[in-house]
All heavy atoms as a GROMACS GRO file, in nm:
protein
  586
    1MET      N    1   4.632  -0.581   1.129
    1MET     CA    2   4.502  -0.597   1.066
    1MET      C    3   4.501  -0.514   0.937
    1MET      O    4   4.546  -0.401   0.933
    1MET     CB    5   4.394  -0.552   1.164
    1MET     CG    6   4.254  -0.582   1.120
    1MET     SD    7   4.138  -0.523   1.244
    1MET     CE    8   4.041  -0.667   1.263
    2ASN      N    9   4.446  -0.570   0.834
    2ASN     CA   10   4.439  -0.503   0.706
    2ASN      C   11   4.347  -0.381   0.714
    2ASN      O   12   4.245  -0.382   0.783
    2ASN     CB   13   4.389  -0.604   0.601
    2ASN     CG   14   4.405  -0.553   0.460
    2ASN    OD1   15   4.455  -0.444   0.439
    2ASN    ND2   16   4.363  -0.634   0.367
    3GLU      N   17   4.384  -0.274   0.642
    3GLU     CA   18   4.305  -0.150   0.646
    3GLU      C   19   4.166  -0.171   0.589
    3GLU      O   20   4.068  -0.117   0.642
    3GLU     CB   21   4.379  -0.040   0.569
    3GLU     CG   22   4.313   0.095   0.581
    3GLU     CD   23   4.390   0.204   0.509
    3GLU    OE1   24   4.512   0.188   0.490
    3GLU    OE2   25   4.326   0.302   0.472
    4ASN      N   26   4.153  -0.248   0.481
    4ASN     CA   27   4.022  -0.273   0.421
    4ASN      C   28   3.933  -0.353   0.516
    4ASN      O   29   3.812  -0.328   0.526
    4ASN     CB   30   4.036  -0.349   0.289
    4ASN     CG   31   4.089  -0.260   0.178
    4ASN    OD1   32   4.074  -0.138   0.183
    4ASN    ND2   33   4.152  -0.322   0.078
    5LEU      N   34   3.992  -0.449   0.585
    5LEU     CA   35   3.915  -0.528   0.682
    5LEU      C   36   3.867  -0.441   0.796
    5LEU      O   37   3.752  -0.452   0.841
    5LEU     CB   38   4.000  -0.643   0.735
    5LEU     CG   39   3.931  -0.739   0.831
    5LEU    CD1   40   3.813  -0.807   0.765
    5LEU    CD2   41   4.030  -0.842   0.883
    6ALA      N   42   3.951  -0.350   0.842
    6ALA     CA   43   3.912  -0.259   0.950
    6ALA      C   44   3.799  -0.168   0.905
    6ALA      O   45   3.701  -0.146   0.980
    6ALA     CB   46   4.032  -0.178   0.996
    7ASN      N   47   3.809  -0.115   0.784
    7ASN     CA   48   3.701  -0.029   0.731
    7ASN      C   49   3.571  -0.108   0.716
    7ASN      O   50   3.462  -0.058   0.743
    7ASN     CB   51   3.742   0.032   0.597
    7ASN     CG   52   3.846   0.140   0.611
    7ASN    OD1   53   3.861   0.197   0.719
    7ASN    ND2   54   3.919   0.167   0.503
    8GLY      N   55   3.584  -0.233   0.671
    8GLY     CA   56   3.465  -0.317   0.656
    8GLY      C   57   3.398  -0.344   0.790
    8GLY      O   58   3.275  -0.341   0.800
    9LEU      N   59   3.478  -0.370   0.892
    9LEU     CA   60   3.420  -0.395   1.024
    9LEU      C   61   3.355  -0.270   1.082
    9LEU      O   62   3.252  -0.277   1.149
    9LEU     CB   63   3.527  -0.448   1.119
    9LEU     CG   64   3.576  -0.592   1.090
    9LEU    CD1   65   3.691  -0.628   1.183
    9LEU    CD2   66   3.462  -0.689   1.103
   10VAL      N   67   3.414  -0.154   1.055
   10VAL     CA   68   3.353  -0.028   1.101
   10VAL      C   69   3.220  -0.007   1.032
   10VAL      O   70   3.119   0.028   1.096
   10VAL     CB   71   3.449   0.091   1.075
   10VAL    CG1   72   3.377   0.224   1.094
   10VAL    CG2   73   3.570   0.083   1.166
   11LEU      N   74   3.216  -0.030   0.901
   11LEU     CA   75   3.089  -0.015   0.828
   11LEU      C   76   2.986  -0.117   0.874
   11LEU      O   77   2.866  -0.085   0.886
   11LEU     CB   78   3.113  -0.030   0.677
   11LEU     CG   79   3.180   0.088   0.609
   11LEU    CD1   80   3.209   0.054   0.463
   11LEU    CD2   81   3.092   0.210   0.617
   12LEU      N   82   3.031  -0.238   0.903
   12LEU     CA   83   2.941  -0.341   0.955
   12LEU      C   84   2.880  -0.296   1.087
   12LEU      O   85   2.759  -0.306   1.108
   12LEU     CB   86   3.017  -0.472   0.973
   12LEU     CG   87   2.940  -0.586   1.040
   12LEU    CD1   88   2.847  -0.651   0.940
   12LEU    CD2   89   3.036  -0.687   1.098
   13GLY      N   90   2.962  -0.249   1.177
   13GLY     CA   91   2.914  -0.203   1.307
   13GLY      C   92   2.819  -0.085   1.296
   13GLY      O   93   2.716  -0.080   1.364
   14MET      N   94   2.855   0.010   1.208
   14MET     CA   95   2.767   0.126   1.190
   14MET      C   96   2.633   0.086   1.130
   14MET      O   97   2.527   0.133   1.174
   14MET     CB   98   2.836   0.230   1.101
   14MET     CG   99   2.950   0.304   1.170
   14MET     SD  100   3.035   0.419   1.059
   14MET     CE  101   2.902   0.524   1.006
   15GLY      N  102   2.636  -0.001   1.032
   15GLY     CA  103   2.511  -0.045   0.968
   15GLY      C  104   2.421  -0.118   1.066
   15GLY      O  105   2.300  -0.092   1.072
   16MET      N  106   2.479  -0.210   1.141
   16MET     CA  107   2.399  -0.283   1.239
   16MET      C  108   2.348  -0.190   1.349
   16MET      O  109   2.237  -0.206   1.398
   16MET     CB  110   2.481  -0.397   1.298
   16MET     CG  111   2.508  -0.508   1.198
   16MET     SD  112   2.615  -0.637   1.260
   16MET     CE  113   2.513  -0.710   1.385
   17GLY      N  114   2.427  -0.091   1.386
   17GLY     CA  115   2.385   0.006   1.488
   17GLY      C  116   2.268   0.090   1.440
   17GLY      O  117   2.173   0.113   1.516
   18PHE      N  118   2.274   0.135   1.314
   18PHE     CA  119   2.163   0.214   1.259
   18PHE      C  120   2.035   0.131   1.252
   18PHE      O  121   1.926   0.180   1.285
   18PHE     CB  122   2.197   0.269   1.121
   18PHE     CG  123   2.292   0.385   1.124
   18PHE    CD1  124   2.405   0.386   1.045
   18PHE    CD2  125   2.268   0.495   1.205
   18PHE    CE1  126   2.493   0.492   1.046
   18PHE    CE2  127   2.355   0.603   1.208
   18PHE     CZ  128   2.468   0.601   1.128
   19VAL      N  129   2.046   0.007   1.210
   19VAL     CA  130   1.927  -0.079   1.202
   19VAL      C  131   1.871  -0.104   1.341
   19VAL      O  132   1.749  -0.098   1.362
   19VAL     CB  133   1.961  -0.212   1.130
   19VAL    CG1  134   1.847  -0.311   1.143
   19VAL    CG2  135   1.993  -0.186   0.983
   20LEU      N  136   1.957  -0.132   1.437
   20LEU     CA  137   1.911  -0.154   1.574
   20LEU      C  138   1.843  -0.029   1.630
   20LEU      O  139   1.736  -0.038   1.693
   20LEU     CB  140   2.028  -0.194   1.663
   20LEU     CG  141   1.994  -0.222   1.810
   20LEU    CD1  142   1.903  -0.343   1.822
   20LEU    CD2  143   2.121  -0.241   1.890
   21ALA      N  144   1.902   0.087   1.606
   21ALA     CA  145   1.842   0.212   1.654
   21ALA      C  146   1.706   0.236   1.588
   21ALA      O  147   1.609   0.273   1.656
   21ALA     CB  148   1.936   0.329   1.626
   22PHE      N  149   1.697   0.212   1.458
   22PHE     CA  150   1.570   0.232   1.387
   22PHE      C  151   1.462   0.139   1.441
   22PHE      O  152   1.349   0.181   1.466
   22PHE     CB  153   1.588   0.211   1.236
   22PHE     CG  154   1.459   0.212   1.162
   22PHE    CD1  155   1.393   0.330   1.136
   22PHE    CD2  156   1.402   0.093   1.118
   22PHE    CE1  157   1.273   0.331   1.069
   22PHE    CE2  158   1.283   0.093   1.051
   22PHE     CZ  159   1.218   0.212   1.025
   23LEU      N  160   1.496   0.010   1.459
   23LEU     CA  161   1.397  -0.084   1.510
   23LEU      C  162   1.354  -0.052   1.652
   23LEU      O  163   1.237  -0.068   1.688
   23LEU     CB  164   1.453  -0.227   1.501
   23LEU     CG  165   1.469  -0.282   1.359
   23LEU    CD1  166   1.534  -0.419   1.364
   23LEU    CD2  167   1.336  -0.287   1.287
   24THR      N  168   1.446  -0.005   1.734
   24THR     CA  169   1.412   0.034   1.871
   24THR      C  170   1.315   0.152   1.871
   24THR      O  171   1.215   0.152   1.942
   24THR     CB  172   1.539   0.069   1.950
   24THR    OG1  173   1.629  -0.042   1.944
   24THR    CG2  174   1.508   0.100   2.094
   25ILE      N  175   1.346   0.252   1.788
   25ILE     CA  176   1.257   0.368   1.776
   25ILE      C  177   1.121   0.325   1.723
   25ILE      O  178   1.016   0.371   1.771
   25ILE     CB  179   1.320   0.476   1.687
   25ILE    CG1  180   1.443   0.536   1.756
   25ILE    CG2  181   1.220   0.585   1.652
   25ILE    CD1  182   1.527   0.624   1.666
   26LEU      N  183   1.119   0.234   1.626
   26LEU     CA  184   0.994   0.185   1.569
   26LEU      C  185   0.909   0.114   1.673
   26LEU      O  186   0.788   0.137   1.681
   26LEU     CB  187   1.024   0.091   1.452
   26LEU     CG  188   0.906   0.032   1.377
   26LEU    CD1  189   0.834   0.140   1.298
   26LEU    CD2  190   0.952  -0.078   1.285
   27ILE      N  191   0.970   0.030   1.755
   27ILE     CA  192   0.896  -0.043   1.858
   27ILE      C  193   0.835   0.053   1.960
   27ILE      O  194   0.718   0.041   1.995
   27ILE     CB  195   0.987  -0.146   1.927
   27ILE    CG1  196   1.018  -0.260   1.831
   27ILE    CG2  197   0.925  -0.198   2.056
   27ILE    CD1  198   1.126  -0.354   1.879
   28PHE      N  199   0.914   0.150   2.007
   28PHE     CA  200   0.860   0.246   2.105
   28PHE      C  201   0.750   0.332   2.044
   28PHE      O  202   0.650   0.361   2.109
   28PHE     CB  203   0.971   0.333   2.163
   28PHE     CG  204   1.056   0.261   2.263
   28PHE    CD1  205   1.193   0.251   2.245
   28PHE    CD2  206   1.000   0.202   2.375
   28PHE    CE1  207   1.272   0.184   2.337
   28PHE    CE2  208   1.077   0.135   2.468
   28PHE     CZ  209   1.214   0.126   2.449
   29THR      N  210   0.765   0.371   1.919
   29THR     CA  211   0.662   0.450   1.852
   29THR      C  212   0.534   0.371   1.839
   29THR      O  213   0.423   0.424   1.860
   29THR     CB  214   0.712   0.495   1.713
   29THR    OG1  215   0.836   0.564   1.727
   29THR    CG2  216   0.612   0.587   1.645
   30MET      N  217   0.544   0.242   1.804
   30MET     CA  218   0.424   0.159   1.791
   30MET      C  219   0.355   0.141   1.925
   30MET      O  220   0.232   0.141   1.932
   30MET     CB  221   0.462   0.023   1.731
   30MET     CG  222   0.496   0.031   1.584
   30MET     SD  223   0.553  -0.125   1.514
   30MET     CE  224   0.415  -0.231   1.542
   31LYS      N  225   0.431   0.126   2.033
   31LYS     CA  226   0.370   0.113   2.166
   31LYS      C  227   0.297   0.240   2.204
   31LYS      O  228   0.186   0.236   2.259
   31LYS     CB  229   0.476   0.078   2.269
   31LYS     CG  230   0.523  -0.065   2.261
   31LYS     CD  231   0.621  -0.098   2.370
   31LYS     CE  232   0.666  -0.243   2.360
   31LYS     NZ  233   0.756  -0.281   2.467
   32ILE      N  234   0.357   0.355   2.177
   32ILE     CA  235   0.293   0.483   2.209
   32ILE      C  236   0.166   0.500   2.126
   32ILE      O  237   0.061   0.541   2.179
   32ILE     CB  238   0.392   0.600   2.186
   32ILE    CG1  239   0.504   0.595   2.291
   32ILE    CG2  240   0.320   0.734   2.190
   32ILE    CD1  241   0.618   0.690   2.263
   33MET      N  242   0.172   0.467   1.997
   33MET     CA  243   0.054   0.482   1.911
   33MET      C  244  -0.056   0.386   1.956
   33MET      O  245  -0.175   0.420   1.949
   33MET     CB  246   0.091   0.455   1.765
   33MET     CG  247   0.171   0.567   1.701
   33MET     SD  248   0.087   0.726   1.705
   33MET     CE  249  -0.053   0.691   1.602
   34SER      N  250  -0.021   0.267   2.002
   34SER     CA  251  -0.121   0.173   2.051
   34SER      C  252  -0.194   0.230   2.172
   34SER      O  253  -0.316   0.219   2.182
   34SER     CB  254  -0.053   0.041   2.088
   34SER     OG  255  -0.144  -0.046   2.148
   35LYS      N  256  -0.121   0.292   2.262
   35LYS     CA  257  -0.184   0.352   2.379
   35LYS      C  258  -0.272   0.470   2.340
   35LYS      O  259  -0.381   0.489   2.396
   35LYS     CB  260  -0.077   0.396   2.479
   35LYS     CG  261  -0.009   0.278   2.546
   35LYS     CD  262   0.096   0.320   2.644
   35LYS     CE  263   0.163   0.196   2.703
   35LYS     NZ  264   0.266   0.228   2.799
   36VAL      N  265  -0.228   0.549   2.242
   36VAL     CA  266  -0.309   0.662   2.195
   36VAL      C  267  -0.439   0.613   2.132
   36VAL      O  268  -0.547   0.666   2.158
   36VAL     CB  269  -0.228   0.749   2.095
   36VAL    CG1  270  -0.317   0.849   2.024
   36VAL    CG2  271  -0.114   0.820   2.167
   37VAL      N  272  -0.430   0.509   2.050
   37VAL     CA  273  -0.550   0.456   1.984
   37VAL      C  274  -0.646   0.396   2.087
   37VAL      O  275  -0.767   0.414   2.076
   37VAL     CB  276  -0.512   0.354   1.876
   37VAL    CG1  277  -0.632   0.277   1.825
   37VAL    CG2  278  -0.441   0.422   1.761
   38CYS      N  279  -0.594   0.325   2.186
   38CYS     CA  280  -0.681   0.270   2.292
   38CYS      C  281  -0.753   0.383   2.366
   38CYS      O  282  -0.871   0.372   2.397
   38CYS     CB  283  -0.600   0.186   2.388
   38CYS     SG  284  -0.554   0.026   2.323
   39TYR      N  285  -0.682   0.491   2.394
   39TYR     CA  286  -0.742   0.605   2.461
   39TYR      C  287  -0.851   0.668   2.374
   39TYR      O  288  -0.960   0.700   2.422
   39TYR     CB  289  -0.635   0.707   2.497
   39TYR     CG  290  -0.689   0.833   2.560
   39TYR    CD1  291  -0.736   0.831   2.692
   39TYR    CD2  292  -0.695   0.952   2.489
   39TYR    CE1  293  -0.787   0.945   2.750
   39TYR    CE2  294  -0.745   1.067   2.547
   39TYR     CZ  295  -0.792   1.063   2.677
   39TYR     OH  296  -0.843   1.176   2.734
   40LEU      N  297  -0.822   0.684   2.245
   40LEU     CA  298  -0.921   0.742   2.154
   40LEU      C  299  -1.041   0.652   2.135
   40LEU      O  300  -1.153   0.701   2.114
   40LEU     CB  301  -0.856   0.774   2.019
   40LEU     CG  302  -0.757   0.891   2.018
   40LEU    CD1  303  -0.693   0.906   1.882
   40LEU    CD2  304  -0.824   1.020   2.060
   41ASN      N  305  -1.022   0.519   2.142
   41ASN     CA  306  -1.136   0.428   2.131
   41ASN      C  307  -1.228   0.438   2.251
   41ASN      O  308  -1.347   0.413   2.240
   41ASN     CB  309  -1.087   0.283   2.116
   41ASN     CG  310  -1.047   0.252   1.974
   41ASN    OD1  311  -1.089   0.318   1.880
   41ASN    ND2  312  -0.965   0.150   1.959
   42LYS      N  313  -1.174   0.476   2.366
   42LYS     CA  314  -1.259   0.496   2.483
   42LYS      C  315  -1.341   0.624   2.468
   42LYS      O  316  -1.456   0.631   2.511
   42LYS     CB  317  -1.174   0.502   2.610
   42LYS     CG  318  -1.116   0.369   2.649
   42LYS     CD  319  -1.031   0.381   2.774
   42LYS     CE  320  -0.965   0.247   2.806
   42LYS     NZ  321  -0.875   0.257   2.922
   43ILE      N  322  -1.281   0.726   2.407
   43ILE     CA  323  -1.351   0.853   2.390
   43ILE      C  324  -1.453   0.844   2.277
   43ILE      O  325  -1.566   0.889   2.289
   43ILE     CB  326  -1.250   0.967   2.362
   43ILE    CG1  327  -1.160   0.988   2.483
   43ILE    CG2  328  -1.322   1.096   2.326
   43ILE    CD1  329  -1.049   1.087   2.459
   44PHE      N  330  -1.412   0.786   2.164
   44PHE     CA  331  -1.498   0.775   2.046
   44PHE      C  332  -1.520   0.627   2.013
   44PHE      O  333  -1.456   0.573   1.923
   44PHE     CB  334  -1.434   0.844   1.926
   44PHE     CG  335  -1.397   0.987   1.949
   44PHE    CD1  336  -1.265   1.026   1.961
   44PHE    CD2  337  -1.495   1.084   1.960
   44PHE    CE1  338  -1.230   1.158   1.982
   44PHE    CE2  339  -1.462   1.215   1.981
   44PHE     CZ  340  -1.329   1.253   1.993
   45PRO      N  341  -1.612   0.561   2.084
   45PRO     CA  342  -1.633   0.419   2.057
   45PRO      C  343  -1.699   0.399   1.920
   45PRO      O  344  -1.775   0.484   1.872
   45PRO     CB  345  -1.725   0.374   2.169
   45PRO     CG  346  -1.793   0.496   2.214
   45PRO     CD  347  -1.698   0.609   2.190
   46GLU      N  348  -1.668   0.287   1.859
   46GLU     CA  349  -1.722   0.255   1.727
   46GLU      C  350  -1.856   0.183   1.746
   46GLU      O  351  -1.870   0.096   1.831
   46GLU     CB  352  -1.624   0.161   1.656
   46GLU     CG  353  -1.615   0.188   1.509
   46GLU     CD  354  -1.508   0.102   1.446
   46GLU    OE1  355  -1.391   0.134   1.464
   46GLU    OE2  356  -1.545   0.005   1.380
   47ALA      N  357  -1.952   0.220   1.665
   47ALA     CA  358  -2.083   0.156   1.672
   47ALA      C  359  -2.073   0.015   1.613
   47ALA      O  360  -2.019  -0.004   1.506
   47ALA     CB  361  -2.186   0.237   1.596
   48VAL      N  362  -2.129  -0.081   1.688
   48VAL     CA  363  -2.125  -0.220   1.642
   48VAL      C  364  -2.262  -0.256   1.589
   48VAL      O  365  -2.363  -0.242   1.658
   48VAL     CB  366  -2.087  -0.314   1.759
   48VAL    CG1  367  -2.087  -0.459   1.714
   48VAL    CG2  368  -1.953  -0.274   1.816
   49GLU      N  369  -2.267  -0.302   1.464
   49GLU     CA  370  -2.392  -0.342   1.404
   49GLU      C  371  -2.410  -0.492   1.418
   49GLU      O  372  -2.318  -0.568   1.395
   49GLU     CB  373  -2.393  -0.305   1.256
   49GLU     CG  374  -2.384  -0.157   1.231
   49GLU     CD  375  -2.384  -0.125   1.082
   49GLU    OE1  376  -2.420  -0.213   1.004
   49GLU    OE2  377  -2.348  -0.012   1.049
   50GLU      N  378  -2.533  -0.531   1.457
   50GLU     CA  379  -2.562  -0.673   1.469
   50GLU      C  380  -2.618  -0.722   1.337
   50GLU      O  381  -2.709  -0.663   1.280
   50GLU     CB  382  -2.663  -0.698   1.580
   50GLU     CG  383  -2.608  -0.671   1.718
   50GLU     CD  384  -2.707  -0.707   1.827
   50GLU    OE1  385  -2.796  -0.790   1.802
   50GLU    OE2  386  -2.696  -0.649   1.934
   51VAL      N  387  -2.562  -0.830   1.288
   51VAL     CA  388  -2.607  -0.888   1.163
   51VAL      C  389  -2.696  -1.006   1.194
   51VAL      O  390  -2.654  -1.100   1.260
   51VAL     CB  391  -2.486  -0.932   1.077
   51VAL    CG1  392  -2.533  -0.995   0.948
   51VAL    CG2  393  -2.394  -0.815   1.051
   52LYS      N  394  -2.820  -0.998   1.146
   52LYS     CA  395  -2.913  -1.108   1.168
   52LYS      C  396  -2.904  -1.202   1.049
   52LYS      O  397  -2.919  -1.161   0.935
   52LYS     CB  398  -3.055  -1.056   1.183
   52LYS     CG  399  -3.074  -0.971   1.306
   52LYS     CD  400  -3.216  -0.925   1.319
   52LYS     CE  401  -3.233  -0.838   1.443
   52LYS     NZ  402  -3.370  -0.790   1.457
   53SER      N  403  -2.879  -1.326   1.079
   53SER     CA  404  -2.870  -1.425   0.972
   53SER      C  405  -2.986  -1.522   0.983
   53SER      O  406  -3.032  -1.555   1.092
   53SER     CB  407  -2.736  -1.500   0.978
   53SER     OG  408  -2.729  -1.571   1.100
   54THR      N  409  -3.032  -1.568   0.869
   54THR     CA  410  -3.140  -1.664   0.868
   54THR      C  411  -3.082  -1.804   0.883
   54THR      O  412  -2.975  -1.834   0.833
   54THR     CB  413  -3.221  -1.655   0.738
   54THR    OG1  414  -3.133  -1.679   0.628
   54THR    CG2  415  -3.282  -1.517   0.722
   55VAL      N  416  -3.154  -1.887   0.953
   55VAL     CA  417  -3.109  -2.024   0.976
   55VAL      C  418  -3.152  -2.108   0.856
   55VAL      O  419  -3.270  -2.114   0.822
   55VAL     CB  420  -3.169  -2.081   1.106
   55VAL    CG1  421  -3.127  -2.225   1.126
   55VAL    CG2  422  -3.129  -1.995   1.223
   56LYS      N  423  -3.057  -2.170   0.792
   56LYS     CA  424  -3.086  -2.255   0.677
   56LYS      C  425  -3.096  -2.399   0.724
   56LYS      O  426  -3.033  -2.439   0.820
   56LYS     CB  427  -2.977  -2.241   0.572
   56LYS     CG  428  -2.967  -2.103   0.514
   56LYS     CD  429  -2.859  -2.096   0.410
   56LYS     CE  430  -2.848  -1.955   0.354
   56LYS     NZ  431  -2.740  -1.945   0.256
   57LYS      N  432  -3.172  -2.476   0.651
   57LYS     CA  433  -3.184  -2.617   0.685
   57LYS      C  434  -3.070  -2.692   0.621
   57LYS      O  435  -3.082  -2.750   0.513
   57LYS     CB  436  -3.318  -2.671   0.637
   57LYS     CG  437  -3.436  -2.609   0.709
   57LYS     CD  438  -3.566  -2.669   0.666
   57LYS     CE  439  -3.682  -2.607   0.739
   57LYS     NZ  440  -3.809  -2.663   0.695
   58ALA      N  441  -2.956  -2.690   0.688
   58ALA     CA  442  -2.837  -2.756   0.635
   58ALA      C  443  -2.848  -2.906   0.644
   58ALA      O  444  -2.795  -2.978   0.561
   58ALA     CB  445  -2.714  -2.707   0.710
   59ALA      N  446  -2.916  -2.954   0.746
   59ALA     CA  447  -2.927  -3.099   0.763
   59ALA      C  448  -3.005  -3.162   0.648
   59ALA      O  449  -2.969  -3.268   0.598
   59ALA     CB  450  -2.992  -3.130   0.896
   60ALA      N  451  -3.114  -3.097   0.605
   60ALA     CA  452  -3.193  -3.150   0.495
   60ALA      C  453  -3.112  -3.149   0.366
   60ALA      O  454  -3.117  -3.245   0.287
   60ALA     CB  455  -3.321  -3.069   0.479
   61ASN      N  456  -3.036  -3.043   0.344
   61ASN     CA  457  -2.953  -3.036   0.224
   61ASN      C  458  -2.844  -3.141   0.227
   61ASN      O  459  -2.810  -3.200   0.125
   61ASN     CB  460  -2.893  -2.896   0.209
   61ASN     CG  461  -2.997  -2.791   0.176
   61ASN    OD1  462  -3.105  -2.824   0.128
   61ASN    ND2  463  -2.966  -2.666   0.202
   62ALA      N  464  -2.787  -3.164   0.345
   62ALA     CA  465  -2.681  -3.264   0.358
   62ALA      C  466  -2.738  -3.403   0.334
   62ALA      O  467  -2.677  -3.486   0.265
   62ALA     CB  468  -2.616  -3.255   0.495
   63ASP      N  469  -2.857  -3.432   0.389
   63ASP     CA  470  -2.919  -3.563   0.368
   63ASP      C  471  -2.951  -3.585   0.220
   63ASP      O  472  -2.931  -3.694   0.166
   63ASP     CB  473  -3.047  -3.575   0.451
   63ASP     CG  474  -3.019  -3.583   0.600
   63ASP    OD1  475  -2.904  -3.616   0.636
   63ASP    OD2  476  -3.111  -3.556   0.680
   64GLU      N  477  -2.999  -3.480   0.157
   64GLU     CA  478  -3.030  -3.490   0.014
   64GLU      C  479  -2.903  -3.514  -0.067
   64GLU      O  480  -2.902  -3.596  -0.160
   64GLU     CB  481  -3.100  -3.363  -0.032
   64GLU     CG  482  -3.143  -3.364  -0.176
   64GLU     CD  483  -3.214  -3.235  -0.214
   64GLU    OE1  484  -3.277  -3.173  -0.127
   64GLU    OE2  485  -3.205  -3.199  -0.332
   65ALA      N  486  -2.795  -3.445  -0.033
   65ALA     CA  487  -2.670  -3.462  -0.105
   65ALA      C  488  -2.614  -3.602  -0.086
   65ALA      O  489  -2.561  -3.664  -0.180
   65ALA     CB  490  -2.569  -3.358  -0.058
   66ILE      N  491  -2.628  -3.656   0.034
   66ILE     CA  492  -2.581  -3.792   0.060
   66ILE      C  493  -2.662  -3.893  -0.020
   66ILE      O  494  -2.607  -3.987  -0.079
   66ILE     CB  495  -2.587  -3.823   0.212
   66ILE    CG1  496  -2.483  -3.739   0.286
   66ILE    CG2  497  -2.566  -3.971   0.239
   66ILE    CD1  498  -2.497  -3.745   0.437
   67ALA      N  499  -2.794  -3.872  -0.025
   67ALA     CA  500  -2.880  -3.962  -0.102
   67ALA      C  501  -2.845  -3.959  -0.250
   67ALA      O  502  -2.841  -4.063  -0.317
   67ALA     CB  503  -3.026  -3.926  -0.080
   68VAL      N  504  -2.819  -3.842  -0.303
   68VAL     CA  505  -2.782  -3.829  -0.444
   68VAL      C  506  -2.648  -3.897  -0.470
   68VAL      O  507  -2.630  -3.967  -0.571
   68VAL     CB  508  -2.777  -3.680  -0.486
   68VAL    CG1  509  -2.714  -3.662  -0.623
   68VAL    CG2  510  -2.917  -3.620  -0.483
   69ALA      N  511  -2.552  -3.882  -0.378
   69ALA     CA  512  -2.421  -3.944  -0.396
   69ALA      C  513  -2.431  -4.096  -0.392
   69ALA      O  514  -2.371  -4.167  -0.473
   69ALA     CB  515  -2.325  -3.896  -0.287
   70ILE      N  516  -2.512  -4.150  -0.301
   70ILE     CA  517  -2.531  -4.296  -0.294
   70ILE      C  518  -2.599  -4.347  -0.420
   70ILE      O  519  -2.560  -4.452  -0.475
   70ILE     CB  520  -2.611  -4.334  -0.167
   70ILE    CG1  521  -2.527  -4.306  -0.043
   70ILE    CG2  522  -2.656  -4.479  -0.170
   70ILE    CD1  523  -2.602  -4.322   0.088
   71ALA      N  524  -2.700  -4.273  -0.468
   71ALA     CA  525  -2.767  -4.314  -0.591
   71ALA      C  526  -2.673  -4.313  -0.709
   71ALA      O  527  -2.676  -4.402  -0.795
   71ALA     CB  528  -2.888  -4.222  -0.616
   72ALA      N  529  -2.584  -4.216  -0.716
   72ALA     CA  530  -2.488  -4.208  -0.827
   72ALA      C  531  -2.389  -4.324  -0.819
   72ALA      O  532  -2.353  -4.383  -0.923
   72ALA     CB  533  -2.413  -4.074  -0.821
   73ILE      N  534  -2.346  -4.361  -0.700
   73ILE     CA  535  -2.253  -4.473  -0.686
   73ILE      C  536  -2.322  -4.603  -0.726
   73ILE      O  537  -2.264  -4.687  -0.795
   73ILE     CB  538  -2.201  -4.480  -0.541
   73ILE    CG1  539  -2.109  -4.359  -0.511
   73ILE    CG2  540  -2.126  -4.610  -0.515
   73ILE    CD1  541  -2.070  -4.345  -0.367
   74MET      N  542  -2.447  -4.620  -0.682
   74MET     CA  543  -2.520  -4.742  -0.718
   74MET      C  544  -2.542  -4.751  -0.868
   74MET      O  545  -2.531  -4.859  -0.928
   74MET     CB  546  -2.656  -4.745  -0.645
   74MET     CG  547  -2.643  -4.749  -0.494
   74MET     SD  548  -2.586  -4.906  -0.437
   74MET     CE  549  -2.738  -4.978  -0.386
   75ALA      N  550  -2.572  -4.637  -0.933
   75ALA     CA  551  -2.591  -4.637  -1.077
   75ALA      C  552  -2.460  -4.666  -1.150
   75ALA      O  553  -2.459  -4.735  -1.253
   75ALA     CB  554  -2.648  -4.503  -1.122
   76LYS      N  555  -2.350  -4.618  -1.098
   76LYS     CA  556  -2.218  -4.641  -1.160
   76LYS      C  557  -2.180  -4.789  -1.150
   76LYS      O  558  -2.122  -4.845  -1.243
   76LYS     CB  559  -2.115  -4.553  -1.091
   76LYS     CG  560  -1.979  -4.558  -1.151
   76LYS     CD  561  -1.973  -4.474  -1.275
   76LYS     CE  562  -1.829  -4.463  -1.319
   76LYS     NZ  563  -1.817  -4.388  -1.441
   77ARG      N  564  -2.211  -4.853  -1.038
   77ARG     CA  565  -2.177  -4.993  -1.018
   77ARG      C  566  -2.270  -5.087  -1.098
   77ARG      O  567  -2.234  -5.197  -1.128
   77ARG     CB  568  -2.187  -5.031  -0.871
   77ARG     CG  569  -2.076  -4.975  -0.787
   77ARG     CD  570  -2.089  -5.028  -0.647
   77ARG     NE  571  -1.987  -4.971  -0.559
   77ARG     CZ  572  -1.985  -4.985  -0.429
   77ARG    NH1  573  -2.080  -5.056  -0.370
   77ARG    NH2  574  -1.892  -4.933  -0.358
   78GLY      N  575  -2.389  -5.039  -1.126
   78GLY     CA  576  -2.485  -5.121  -1.201
   78GLY      C  577  -2.573  -5.205  -1.112
   78GLY      O  578  -2.633  -5.302  -1.158
   79ASN      N  579  -2.583  -5.176  -0.985
   79ASN     CA  580  -2.667  -5.254  -0.892
   79ASN      C  581  -2.808  -5.207  -0.896
   79ASN      O  582  -2.857  -5.110  -0.884
   79ASN     CB  583  -2.613  -5.246  -0.749
   79ASN     CG  584  -2.481  -5.322  -0.737
   79ASN    OD1  585  -2.456  -5.412  -0.816
   79ASN    ND2  586  -2.403  -5.286  -0.639
   0.00000   0.00000   0.00000
């Protein structure tokens, strides 16, 4: 086996090993942080604000828009 090829394969293995190790550590760290945040959310719950929205008459606006569109088509056709 060529010496350069052997060195390349060693570097390939080391690089992939470091990436695998980093991703494994990252996954476990994220799982631990998720559990910590869930625990802290139980201790310090966030206040939820209710937003009151007004009901708009969408049906009337839709009917009006349809009527305007039909009138525009009729005017374009010349009927």
